[in-house]
PyMOL Python script that loads the backbone (N, CA, C, O; Angstrom):
from pymol import cmd

cmd.read_pdbstr("""\
ATOM      1  N   UNK A   1      19.812 181.698  80.324  1.00  0.00           N
ATOM      2  CA  UNK A   1      20.659 181.871  79.178  1.00  0.00           C
ATOM      3  C   UNK A   1      20.603 183.333  78.775  1.00  0.00           C
ATOM      4  O   UNK A   1      19.550 183.968  78.840  1.00  0.00           O
ATOM      5  N   UNK A   2      21.722 183.849  78.367  1.00  0.00           N
ATOM      6  CA  UNK A   2      21.792 185.232  77.931  1.00  0.00           C
ATOM      7  C   UNK A   2      22.015 185.265  76.434  1.00  0.00           C
ATOM      8  O   UNK A   2      22.791 184.470  75.903  1.00  0.00           O
ATOM      9  N   UNK A   3      21.348 186.170  75.755  1.00  0.00           N
ATOM     10  CA  UNK A   3      21.488 186.301  74.317  1.00  0.00           C
ATOM     11  C   UNK A   3      22.804 187.005  74.016  1.00  0.00           C
ATOM     12  O   UNK A   3      22.939 188.207  74.248  1.00  0.00           O
ATOM     13  N   UNK A   4      23.771 186.256  73.500  1.00  0.00           N
ATOM     14  CA  UNK A   4      25.065 186.837  73.172  1.00  0.00           C
ATOM     15  C   UNK A   4      25.245 186.979  71.674  1.00  0.00           C
ATOM     16  O   UNK A   4      26.303 187.415  71.218  1.00  0.00           O
ATOM     17  N   UNK A   5      24.237 186.620  70.903  1.00  0.00           N
ATOM     18  CA  UNK A   5      24.344 186.680  69.452  1.00  0.00           C
ATOM     19  C   UNK A   5      24.089 188.065  68.910  1.00  0.00           C
ATOM     20  O   UNK A   5      23.557 188.940  69.593  1.00  0.00           O
ATOM     21  N   UNK A   6      24.487 188.241  67.649  1.00  0.00           N
ATOM     22  CA  UNK A   6      24.280 189.533  67.008  1.00  0.00           C
ATOM     23  C   UNK A   6      22.996 189.580  66.196  1.00  0.00           C
ATOM     24  O   UNK A   6      22.706 190.590  65.554  1.00  0.00           O
ATOM     25  N   UNK A   7      22.226 188.501  66.218  1.00  0.00           N
ATOM     26  CA  UNK A   7      20.924 188.490  65.554  1.00  0.00           C
ATOM     27  C   UNK A   7      20.980 188.212  64.073  1.00  0.00           C
ATOM     28  O   UNK A   7      19.963 188.343  63.391  1.00  0.00           O
ATOM     29  N   UNK A   8      22.145 187.829  63.541  1.00  0.00           N
ATOM     30  CA  UNK A   8      22.270 187.541  62.118  1.00  0.00           C
ATOM     31  C   UNK A   8      21.510 186.288  61.719  1.00  0.00           C
ATOM     32  O   UNK A   8      21.028 185.542  62.572  1.00  0.00           O
ATOM     33  N   UNK A   9      21.406 186.065  60.421  1.00  0.00           N
ATOM     34  CA  UNK A   9      20.628 184.939  59.908  1.00  0.00           C
ATOM     35  C   UNK A   9      21.163 183.593  60.373  1.00  0.00           C
ATOM     36  O   UNK A   9      20.386 182.658  60.568  1.00  0.00           O
ATOM     37  N   UNK A  10      22.469 183.479  60.554  1.00  0.00           N
ATOM     38  CA  UNK A  10      23.051 182.211  60.976  1.00  0.00           C
ATOM     39  C   UNK A  10      23.350 182.176  62.463  1.00  0.00           C
ATOM     40  O   UNK A  10      24.005 181.253  62.947  1.00  0.00           O
ATOM     41  N   UNK A  11      22.882 183.160  63.178  1.00  0.00           N
ATOM     42  CA  UNK A  11      23.103 183.252  64.612  1.00  0.00           C
ATOM     43  C   UNK A  11      22.175 182.275  65.321  1.00  0.00           C
ATOM     44  O   UNK A  11      20.981 182.249  65.022  1.00  0.00           O
ATOM     45  N   UNK A  12      22.689 181.460  66.263  1.00  0.00           N
ATOM     46  CA  UNK A  12      21.811 180.523  66.965  1.00  0.00           C
ATOM     47  C   UNK A  12      20.828 181.211  67.896  1.00  0.00           C
ATOM     48  O   UNK A  12      19.934 180.563  68.439  1.00  0.00           O
ATOM     49  N   UNK A  13      20.980 182.499  68.087  1.00  0.00           N
ATOM     50  CA  UNK A  13      20.046 183.263  68.900  1.00  0.00           C
ATOM     51  C   UNK A  13      19.274 184.195  67.989  1.00  0.00           C
ATOM     52  O   UNK A  13      19.803 184.668  66.983  1.00  0.00           O
ATOM     53  N   UNK A  14      18.035 184.456  68.335  1.00  0.00           N
ATOM     54  CA  UNK A  14      17.190 185.246  67.450  1.00  0.00           C
ATOM     55  C   UNK A  14      17.275 186.745  67.683  1.00  0.00           C
ATOM     56  O   UNK A  14      16.541 187.499  67.043  1.00  0.00           O
ATOM     57  N   UNK A  15      18.130 187.197  68.564  1.00  0.00           N
ATOM     58  CA  UNK A  15      18.270 188.623  68.796  1.00  0.00           C
ATOM     59  C   UNK A  15      17.448 189.125  69.966  1.00  0.00           C
ATOM     60  O   UNK A  15      17.609 190.275  70.373  1.00  0.00           O
ATOM     61  N   UNK A  16      16.575 188.301  70.520  1.00  0.00           N
ATOM     62  CA  UNK A  16      15.784 188.680  71.688  1.00  0.00           C
ATOM     63  C   UNK A  16      16.360 188.006  72.915  1.00  0.00           C
ATOM     64  O   UNK A  16      16.696 186.822  72.874  1.00  0.00           O
ATOM     65  N   UNK A  17      16.476 188.737  73.995  1.00  0.00           N
ATOM     66  CA  UNK A  17      17.000 188.153  75.224  1.00  0.00           C
ATOM     67  C   UNK A  17      16.174 186.956  75.646  1.00  0.00           C
ATOM     68  O   UNK A  17      14.944 186.979  75.596  1.00  0.00           O
ATOM     69  N   UNK A  18      16.873 185.906  76.064  1.00  0.00           N
ATOM     70  CA  UNK A  18      16.284 184.696  76.616  1.00  0.00           C
ATOM     71  C   UNK A  18      15.575 183.809  75.600  1.00  0.00           C
ATOM     72  O   UNK A  18      15.051 182.765  75.988  1.00  0.00           O
ATOM     73  N   UNK A  19      15.531 184.164  74.338  1.00  0.00           N
ATOM     74  CA  UNK A  19      14.842 183.342  73.356  1.00  0.00           C
ATOM     75  C   UNK A  19      15.832 182.751  72.371  1.00  0.00           C
ATOM     76  O   UNK A  19      16.582 183.480  71.722  1.00  0.00           O
ATOM     77  N   UNK A  20      15.834 181.450  72.260  1.00  0.00           N
ATOM     78  CA  UNK A  20      16.689 180.768  71.298  1.00  0.00           C
ATOM     79  C   UNK A  20      15.913 180.625  70.001  1.00  0.00           C
ATOM     80  O   UNK A  20      14.735 180.267  70.013  1.00  0.00           O
ATOM     81  N   UNK A  21      16.566 180.902  68.892  1.00  0.00           N
ATOM     82  CA  UNK A  21      15.912 180.785  67.593  1.00  0.00           C
ATOM     83  C   UNK A  21      15.535 179.336  67.335  1.00  0.00           C
ATOM     84  O   UNK A  21      16.171 178.427  67.868  1.00  0.00           O
ATOM     85  N   UNK A  22      14.531 179.113  66.541  1.00  0.00           N
ATOM     86  CA  UNK A  22      14.154 177.753  66.216  1.00  0.00           C
ATOM     87  C   UNK A  22      12.739 177.664  65.707  1.00  0.00           C
ATOM     88  O   UNK A  22      12.506 177.063  64.659  1.00  0.00           O
ATOM     89  N   UNK A  23      11.793 178.236  66.404  1.00  0.00           N
ATOM     90  CA  UNK A  23      10.406 178.183  65.985  1.00  0.00           C
ATOM     91  C   UNK A  23       9.989 179.544  65.467  1.00  0.00           C
ATOM     92  O   UNK A  23      10.099 180.549  66.169  1.00  0.00           O
ATOM     93  N   UNK A  24       9.517 179.568  64.250  1.00  0.00           N
ATOM     94  CA  UNK A  24       9.044 180.793  63.626  1.00  0.00           C
ATOM     95  C   UNK A  24       7.815 181.284  64.387  1.00  0.00           C
ATOM     96  O   UNK A  24       6.862 180.526  64.570  1.00  0.00           O
ATOM     97  N   UNK A  25       7.821 182.539  64.832  1.00  0.00           N
ATOM     98  CA  UNK A  25       6.656 183.039  65.574  1.00  0.00           C
ATOM     99  C   UNK A  25       5.386 183.078  64.730  1.00  0.00           C
ATOM    100  O   UNK A  25       4.291 183.197  65.279  1.00  0.00           O
ATOM    101  N   UNK A  26       5.508 182.980  63.403  1.00  0.00           N
ATOM    102  CA  UNK A  26       4.340 182.963  62.522  1.00  0.00           C
ATOM    103  C   UNK A  26       3.960 181.552  62.088  1.00  0.00           C
ATOM    104  O   UNK A  26       3.096 181.376  61.229  1.00  0.00           O
ATOM    105  N   UNK A  27       4.602 180.548  62.679  1.00  0.00           N
ATOM    106  CA  UNK A  27       4.342 179.155  62.307  1.00  0.00           C
ATOM    107  C   UNK A  27       2.943 178.734  62.739  1.00  0.00           C
ATOM    108  O   UNK A  27       2.446 179.151  63.785  1.00  0.00           O
ATOM    109  N   UNK A  28       2.328 177.905  61.920  1.00  0.00           N
ATOM    110  CA  UNK A  28       1.020 177.342  62.261  1.00  0.00           C
ATOM    111  C   UNK A  28       1.237 176.029  63.007  1.00  0.00           C
ATOM    112  O   UNK A  28       2.334 175.472  62.967  1.00  0.00           O
ATOM    113  N   UNK A  29       0.211 175.531  63.683  1.00  0.00           N
ATOM    114  CA  UNK A  29       0.349 174.220  64.331  1.00  0.00           C
ATOM    115  C   UNK A  29       0.764 173.131  63.336  1.00  0.00           C
ATOM    116  O   UNK A  29       1.525 172.226  63.680  1.00  0.00           O
ATOM    117  N   UNK A  30       0.263 173.223  62.106  1.00  0.00           N
ATOM    118  CA  UNK A  30       0.619 172.239  61.084  1.00  0.00           C
ATOM    119  C   UNK A  30       2.101 172.331  60.727  1.00  0.00           C
ATOM    120  O   UNK A  30       2.760 171.308  60.543  1.00  0.00           O
ATOM    121  N   UNK A  31       2.630 173.563  60.627  1.00  0.00           N
ATOM    122  CA  UNK A  31       4.059 173.757  60.347  1.00  0.00           C
ATOM    123  C   UNK A  31       4.909 173.133  61.445  1.00  0.00           C
ATOM    124  O   UNK A  31       5.888 172.437  61.176  1.00  0.00           O
ATOM    125  N   UNK A  32       4.519 173.394  62.675  1.00  0.00           N
ATOM    126  CA  UNK A  32       5.270 172.882  63.822  1.00  0.00           C
ATOM    127  C   UNK A  32       5.202 171.361  63.860  1.00  0.00           C
ATOM    128  O   UNK A  32       6.212 170.698  64.100  1.00  0.00           O
ATOM    129  N   UNK A  33       4.020 170.807  63.625  1.00  0.00           N
ATOM    130  CA  UNK A  33       3.867 169.348  63.626  1.00  0.00           C
ATOM    131  C   UNK A  33       4.759 168.721  62.560  1.00  0.00           C
ATOM    132  O   UNK A  33       5.403 167.703  62.814  1.00  0.00           O
ATOM    133  N   UNK A  34       4.803 169.314  61.375  1.00  0.00           N
ATOM    134  CA  UNK A  34       5.649 168.789  60.297  1.00  0.00           C
ATOM    135  C   UNK A  34       7.128 168.883  60.669  1.00  0.00           C
ATOM    136  O   UNK A  34       7.895 167.961  60.391  1.00  0.00           O
ATOM    137  N   UNK A  35       7.531 169.980  61.291  1.00  0.00           N
ATOM    138  CA  UNK A  35       8.925 170.126  61.735  1.00  0.00           C
ATOM    139  C   UNK A  35       9.287 169.068  62.770  1.00  0.00           C
ATOM    140  O   UNK A  35      10.362 168.472  62.703  1.00  0.00           O
ATOM    141  N   UNK A  36       8.394 168.835  63.724  1.00  0.00           N
ATOM    142  CA  UNK A  36       8.652 167.831  64.760  1.00  0.00           C
ATOM    143  C   UNK A  36       8.718 166.445  64.127  1.00  0.00           C
ATOM    144  O   UNK A  36       9.598 165.652  64.462  1.00  0.00           O
ATOM    145  N   UNK A  37       7.802 166.149  63.223  1.00  0.00           N
ATOM    146  CA  UNK A  37       7.790 164.864  62.526  1.00  0.00           C
ATOM    147  C   UNK A  37       9.129 164.645  61.806  1.00  0.00           C
ATOM    148  O   UNK A  37       9.715 163.566  61.885  1.00  0.00           O
ATOM    149  N   UNK A  38       9.594 165.665  61.118  1.00  0.00           N
ATOM    150  CA  UNK A  38      10.869 165.583  60.402  1.00  0.00           C
ATOM    151  C   UNK A  38      12.034 165.392  61.377  1.00  0.00           C
ATOM    152  O   UNK A  38      12.925 164.578  61.133  1.00  0.00           O
ATOM    153  N   UNK A  39      12.023 166.142  62.475  1.00  0.00           N
ATOM    154  CA  UNK A  39      13.087 166.021  63.479  1.00  0.00           C
ATOM    155  C   UNK A  39      13.125 164.619  64.089  1.00  0.00           C
ATOM    156  O   UNK A  39      14.202 164.095  64.372  1.00  0.00           O
ATOM    157  N   UNK A  40      11.959 164.015  64.289  1.00  0.00           N
ATOM    158  CA  UNK A  40      11.903 162.645  64.820  1.00  0.00           C
ATOM    159  C   UNK A  40      12.540 161.684  63.819  1.00  0.00           C
ATOM    160  O   UNK A  40      13.336 160.826  64.198  1.00  0.00           O
ATOM    161  N   UNK A  41      12.191 161.828  62.554  1.00  0.00           N
ATOM    162  CA  UNK A  41      12.740 160.946  61.525  1.00  0.00           C
ATOM    163  C   UNK A  41      14.253 161.072  61.425  1.00  0.00           C
ATOM    164  O   UNK A  41      14.937 160.099  61.106  1.00  0.00           O
ATOM    165  N   UNK A  42      14.783 162.262  61.694  1.00  0.00           N
ATOM    166  CA  UNK A  42      16.229 162.483  61.665  1.00  0.00           C
ATOM    167  C   UNK A  42      16.907 162.062  62.963  1.00  0.00           C
ATOM    168  O   UNK A  42      18.135 162.065  63.060  1.00  0.00           O
ATOM    169  N   UNK A  43      16.094 161.698  63.967  1.00  0.00           N
ATOM    170  CA  UNK A  43      16.648 161.282  65.255  1.00  0.00           C
ATOM    171  C   UNK A  43      17.042 162.435  66.154  1.00  0.00           C
ATOM    172  O   UNK A  43      17.828 162.256  67.084  1.00  0.00           O
ATOM    173  N   UNK A  44      16.504 163.619  65.890  1.00  0.00           N
ATOM    174  CA  UNK A  44      16.844 164.801  66.675  1.00  0.00           C
ATOM    175  C   UNK A  44      15.963 165.000  67.897  1.00  0.00           C
ATOM    176  O   UNK A  44      16.258 165.858  68.729  1.00  0.00           O
ATOM    177  N   UNK A  45      14.893 164.233  68.025  1.00  0.00           N
ATOM    178  CA  UNK A  45      13.981 164.382  69.164  1.00  0.00           C
ATOM    179  C   UNK A  45      14.157 163.182  70.080  1.00  0.00           C
ATOM    180  O   UNK A  45      13.844 162.050  69.710  1.00  0.00           O
ATOM    181  N   UNK A  46      14.660 163.442  71.276  1.00  0.00           N
ATOM    182  CA  UNK A  46      14.849 162.393  72.269  1.00  0.00           C
ATOM    183  C   UNK A  46      13.846 162.530  73.413  1.00  0.00           C
ATOM    184  O   UNK A  46      13.630 161.585  74.172  1.00  0.00           O
ATOM    185  N   UNK A  47      13.235 163.708  73.532  1.00  0.00           N
ATOM    186  CA  UNK A  47      12.276 163.980  74.594  1.00  0.00           C
ATOM    187  C   UNK A  47      10.891 163.466  74.215  1.00  0.00           C
ATOM    188  O   UNK A  47      10.660 163.009  73.095  1.00  0.00           O
ATOM    189  N   UNK A  48       9.988 163.554  75.172  1.00  0.00           N
ATOM    190  CA  UNK A  48       8.586 163.239  74.943  1.00  0.00           C
ATOM    191  C   UNK A  48       8.047 164.182  73.869  1.00  0.00           C
ATOM    192  O   UNK A  48       8.225 165.396  73.973  1.00  0.00           O
ATOM    193  N   UNK A  49       7.399 163.652  72.852  1.00  0.00           N
ATOM    194  CA  UNK A  49       6.918 164.454  71.733  1.00  0.00           C
ATOM    195  C   UNK A  49       5.911 165.501  72.204  1.00  0.00           C
ATOM    196  O   UNK A  49       5.906 166.620  71.692  1.00  0.00           O
ATOM    197  N   UNK A  50       5.062 165.159  73.164  1.00  0.00           N
ATOM    198  CA  UNK A  50       4.109 166.140  73.699  1.00  0.00           C
ATOM    199  C   UNK A  50       4.839 167.335  74.288  1.00  0.00           C
ATOM    200  O   UNK A  50       4.431 168.480  74.090  1.00  0.00           O
ATOM    201  N   UNK A  51       5.909 167.068  75.006  1.00  0.00           N
ATOM    202  CA  UNK A  51       6.694 168.144  75.621  1.00  0.00           C
ATOM    203  C   UNK A  51       7.335 169.027  74.546  1.00  0.00           C
ATOM    204  O   UNK A  51       7.334 170.252  74.662  1.00  0.00           O
ATOM    205  N   UNK A  52       7.874 168.404  73.511  1.00  0.00           N
ATOM    206  CA  UNK A  52       8.495 169.157  72.416  1.00  0.00           C
ATOM    207  C   UNK A  52       7.454 170.039  71.734  1.00  0.00           C
ATOM    208  O   UNK A  52       7.716 171.210  71.458  1.00  0.00           O
ATOM    209  N   UNK A  53       6.270 169.481  71.460  1.00  0.00           N
ATOM    210  CA  UNK A  53       5.204 170.267  70.838  1.00  0.00           C
ATOM    211  C   UNK A  53       4.788 171.437  71.716  1.00  0.00           C
ATOM    212  O   UNK A  53       4.631 172.557  71.228  1.00  0.00           O
ATOM    213  N   UNK A  54       4.608 171.186  73.013  1.00  0.00           N
ATOM    214  CA  UNK A  54       4.222 172.258  73.934  1.00  0.00           C
ATOM    215  C   UNK A  54       5.232 173.393  73.898  1.00  0.00           C
ATOM    216  O   UNK A  54       4.852 174.563  73.848  1.00  0.00           O
ATOM    217  N   UNK A  55       6.533 173.052  73.924  1.00  0.00           N
ATOM    218  CA  UNK A  55       7.578 174.081  73.898  1.00  0.00           C
ATOM    219  C   UNK A  55       7.532 174.882  72.602  1.00  0.00           C
ATOM    220  O   UNK A  55       7.617 176.110  72.615  1.00  0.00           O
ATOM    221  N   UNK A  56       7.398 174.181  71.494  1.00  0.00           N
ATOM    222  CA  UNK A  56       7.402 174.876  70.198  1.00  0.00           C
ATOM    223  C   UNK A  56       6.140 175.700  69.999  1.00  0.00           C
ATOM    224  O   UNK A  56       6.195 176.783  69.416  1.00  0.00           O
ATOM    225  N   UNK A  57       5.004 175.204  70.473  1.00  0.00           N
ATOM    226  CA  UNK A  57       3.779 175.995  70.410  1.00  0.00           C
ATOM    227  C   UNK A  57       3.937 177.262  71.243  1.00  0.00           C
ATOM    228  O   UNK A  57       3.550 178.348  70.811  1.00  0.00           O
ATOM    229  N   UNK A  58       4.505 177.119  72.434  1.00  0.00           N
ATOM    230  CA  UNK A  58       4.708 178.273  73.310  1.00  0.00           C
ATOM    231  C   UNK A  58       5.618 179.297  72.640  1.00  0.00           C
ATOM    232  O   UNK A  58       5.335 180.494  72.678  1.00  0.00           O
ATOM    233  N   UNK A  59       6.714 178.836  72.025  1.00  0.00           N
ATOM    234  CA  UNK A  59       7.638 179.734  71.336  1.00  0.00           C
ATOM    235  C   UNK A  59       6.943 180.500  70.217  1.00  0.00           C
ATOM    236  O   UNK A  59       7.265 181.661  69.961  1.00  0.00           O
ATOM    237  N   UNK A  60       5.986 179.849  69.548  1.00  0.00           N
ATOM    238  CA  UNK A  60       5.271 180.464  68.434  1.00  0.00           C
ATOM    239  C   UNK A  60       4.041 181.237  68.890  1.00  0.00           C
ATOM    240  O   UNK A  60       3.354 181.846  68.070  1.00  0.00           O
ATOM    241  N   UNK A  61       3.755 181.219  70.197  1.00  0.00           N
ATOM    242  CA  UNK A  61       2.591 181.932  70.720  1.00  0.00           C
ATOM    243  C   UNK A  61       1.276 181.231  70.440  1.00  0.00           C
ATOM    244  O   UNK A  61       0.227 181.873  70.394  1.00  0.00           O
ATOM    245  N   UNK A  62       1.321 179.919  70.252  1.00  0.00           N
ATOM    246  CA  UNK A  62       0.117 179.138  69.962  1.00  0.00           C
ATOM    247  C   UNK A  62      -0.379 178.499  71.247  1.00  0.00           C
ATOM    248  O   UNK A  62       0.373 177.832  71.957  1.00  0.00           O
ATOM    249  N   UNK A  63      -1.655 178.712  71.534  1.00  0.00           N
ATOM    250  CA  UNK A  63      -2.263 178.108  72.718  1.00  0.00           C
ATOM    251  C   UNK A  63      -3.052 176.878  72.277  1.00  0.00           C
ATOM    252  O   UNK A  63      -3.854 176.938  71.344  1.00  0.00           O
ATOM    253  N   UNK A  64      -2.811 175.770  72.961  1.00  0.00           N
ATOM    254  CA  UNK A  64      -3.527 174.528  72.650  1.00  0.00           C
ATOM    255  C   UNK A  64      -3.795 173.789  73.949  1.00  0.00           C
ATOM    256  O   UNK A  64      -2.983 173.814  74.873  1.00  0.00           O
ATOM    257  N   UNK A  65      -4.950 173.127  74.006  1.00  0.00           N
ATOM    258  CA  UNK A  65      -5.282 172.332  75.190  1.00  0.00           C
ATOM    259  C   UNK A  65      -4.332 171.144  75.277  1.00  0.00           C
ATOM    260  O   UNK A  65      -3.905 170.620  74.248  1.00  0.00           O
ATOM    261  N   UNK A  66      -3.997 170.711  76.489  1.00  0.00           N
ATOM    262  CA  UNK A  66      -3.096 169.558  76.651  1.00  0.00           C
ATOM    263  C   UNK A  66      -3.580 168.313  75.913  1.00  0.00           C
ATOM    264  O   UNK A  66      -2.773 167.546  75.387  1.00  0.00           O
ATOM    265  N   UNK A  67      -4.905 168.113  75.875  1.00  0.00           N
ATOM    266  CA  UNK A  67      -5.451 166.943  75.184  1.00  0.00           C
ATOM    267  C   UNK A  67      -5.165 167.017  73.690  1.00  0.00           C
ATOM    268  O   UNK A  67      -4.850 166.008  73.059  1.00  0.00           O
ATOM    269  N   UNK A  68      -5.277 168.226  73.124  1.00  0.00           N
ATOM    270  CA  UNK A  68      -4.999 168.407  71.702  1.00  0.00           C
ATOM    271  C   UNK A  68      -3.527 168.131  71.401  1.00  0.00           C
ATOM    272  O   UNK A  68      -3.194 167.501  70.398  1.00  0.00           O
ATOM    273  N   UNK A  69      -2.659 168.609  72.279  1.00  0.00           N
ATOM    274  CA  UNK A  69      -1.220 168.398  72.100  1.00  0.00           C
ATOM    275  C   UNK A  69      -0.900 166.909  72.186  1.00  0.00           C
ATOM    276  O   UNK A  69      -0.134 166.389  71.374  1.00  0.00           O
ATOM    277  N   UNK A  70      -1.483 166.223  73.166  1.00  0.00           N
ATOM    278  CA  UNK A  70      -1.242 164.784  73.325  1.00  0.00           C
ATOM    279  C   UNK A  70      -1.728 164.000  72.107  1.00  0.00           C
ATOM    280  O   UNK A  70      -1.040 163.096  71.634  1.00  0.00           O
ATOM    281  N   UNK A  71      -2.915 164.345  71.599  1.00  0.00           N
ATOM    282  CA  UNK A  71      -3.450 163.660  70.422  1.00  0.00           C
ATOM    283  C   UNK A  71      -2.554 163.886  69.205  1.00  0.00           C
ATOM    284  O   UNK A  71      -2.276 162.954  68.450  1.00  0.00           O
ATOM    285  N   UNK A  72      -2.107 165.121  69.023  1.00  0.00           N
ATOM    286  CA  UNK A  72      -1.226 165.435  67.907  1.00  0.00           C
ATOM    287  C   UNK A  72       0.110 164.715  68.053  1.00  0.00           C
ATOM    288  O   UNK A  72       0.664 164.225  67.069  1.00  0.00           O
ATOM    289  N   UNK A  73       0.624 164.649  69.269  1.00  0.00           N
ATOM    290  CA  UNK A  73       1.894 163.952  69.521  1.00  0.00           C
ATOM    291  C   UNK A  73       1.778 162.475  69.157  1.00  0.00           C
ATOM    292  O   UNK A  73       2.681 161.913  68.538  1.00  0.00           O
ATOM    293  N   UNK A  74       0.673 161.850  69.538  1.00  0.00           N
ATOM    294  CA  UNK A  74       0.467 160.434  69.207  1.00  0.00           C
ATOM    295  C   UNK A  74       0.405 160.231  67.694  1.00  0.00           C
ATOM    296  O   UNK A  74       0.974 159.278  67.162  1.00  0.00           O
ATOM    297  N   UNK A  75      -0.290 161.132  67.010  1.00  0.00           N
ATOM    298  CA  UNK A  75      -0.395 161.050  65.553  1.00  0.00           C
ATOM    299  C   UNK A  75       0.986 161.206  64.900  1.00  0.00           C
ATOM    300  O   UNK A  75       1.333 160.464  63.982  1.00  0.00           O
ATOM    301  N   UNK A  76       1.755 162.164  65.377  1.00  0.00           N
ATOM    302  CA  UNK A  76       3.098 162.399  64.836  1.00  0.00           C
ATOM    303  C   UNK A  76       3.985 161.183  65.057  1.00  0.00           C
ATOM    304  O   UNK A  76       4.708 160.768  64.151  1.00  0.00           O
ATOM    305  N   UNK A  77       3.934 160.611  66.252  1.00  0.00           N
ATOM    306  CA  UNK A  77       4.755 159.432  66.555  1.00  0.00           C
ATOM    307  C   UNK A  77       4.403 158.266  65.636  1.00  0.00           C
ATOM    308  O   UNK A  77       5.289 157.561  65.152  1.00  0.00           O
ATOM    309  N   UNK A  78       3.099 158.063  65.396  1.00  0.00           N
ATOM    310  CA  UNK A  78       2.664 156.983  64.498  1.00  0.00           C
ATOM    311  C   UNK A  78       3.190 157.215  63.081  1.00  0.00           C
ATOM    312  O   UNK A  78       3.737 156.309  62.453  1.00  0.00           O
ATOM    313  N   UNK A  79       3.017 158.440  62.592  1.00  0.00           N
ATOM    314  CA  UNK A  79       3.431 158.754  61.224  1.00  0.00           C
ATOM    315  C   UNK A  79       4.946 158.704  61.066  1.00  0.00           C
ATOM    316  O   UNK A  79       5.448 158.247  60.040  1.00  0.00           O
ATOM    317  N   UNK A  80       5.667 159.166  62.063  1.00  0.00           N
ATOM    318  CA  UNK A  80       7.128 159.205  61.973  1.00  0.00           C
ATOM    319  C   UNK A  80       7.738 157.811  62.019  1.00  0.00           C
ATOM    320  O   UNK A  80       8.818 157.582  61.474  1.00  0.00           O
ATOM    321  N   UNK A  81       7.049 156.885  62.667  1.00  0.00           N
ATOM    322  CA  UNK A  81       7.596 155.532  62.800  1.00  0.00           C
ATOM    323  C   UNK A  81       7.213 154.627  61.632  1.00  0.00           C
ATOM    324  O   UNK A  81       7.709 153.505  61.528  1.00  0.00           O
ATOM    325  N   UNK A  82       6.337 155.108  60.757  1.00  0.00           N
ATOM    326  CA  UNK A  82       5.919 154.258  59.626  1.00  0.00           C
ATOM    327  C   UNK A  82       6.707 154.559  58.373  1.00  0.00           C
ATOM    328  O   UNK A  82       6.481 153.936  57.336  1.00  0.00           O
TER     329      UNK A  82
END
""", "prot")
cmd.dss("prot")
cmd.show_as("cartoon", "prot")
cmd.util.cbc("prot")
cmd.orient("prot")
């Protein structure tokens, strides 16, 4: 994908080549988990929650062990479905 946006606040691209806006680079794991939980409740997440978390953590520069991501994904799925 090529960044064709002008980097404005409502631009779907964040102004950096190859990076789509969406995850705040200063987001904490808790922020990301809450965003994913909310997206699930809205029906916006169709993929595996672990995969979504891994992608968003990577976008934010957060390193987490796969086991931690899987545990968090399970917790989010439980909370979002209740």
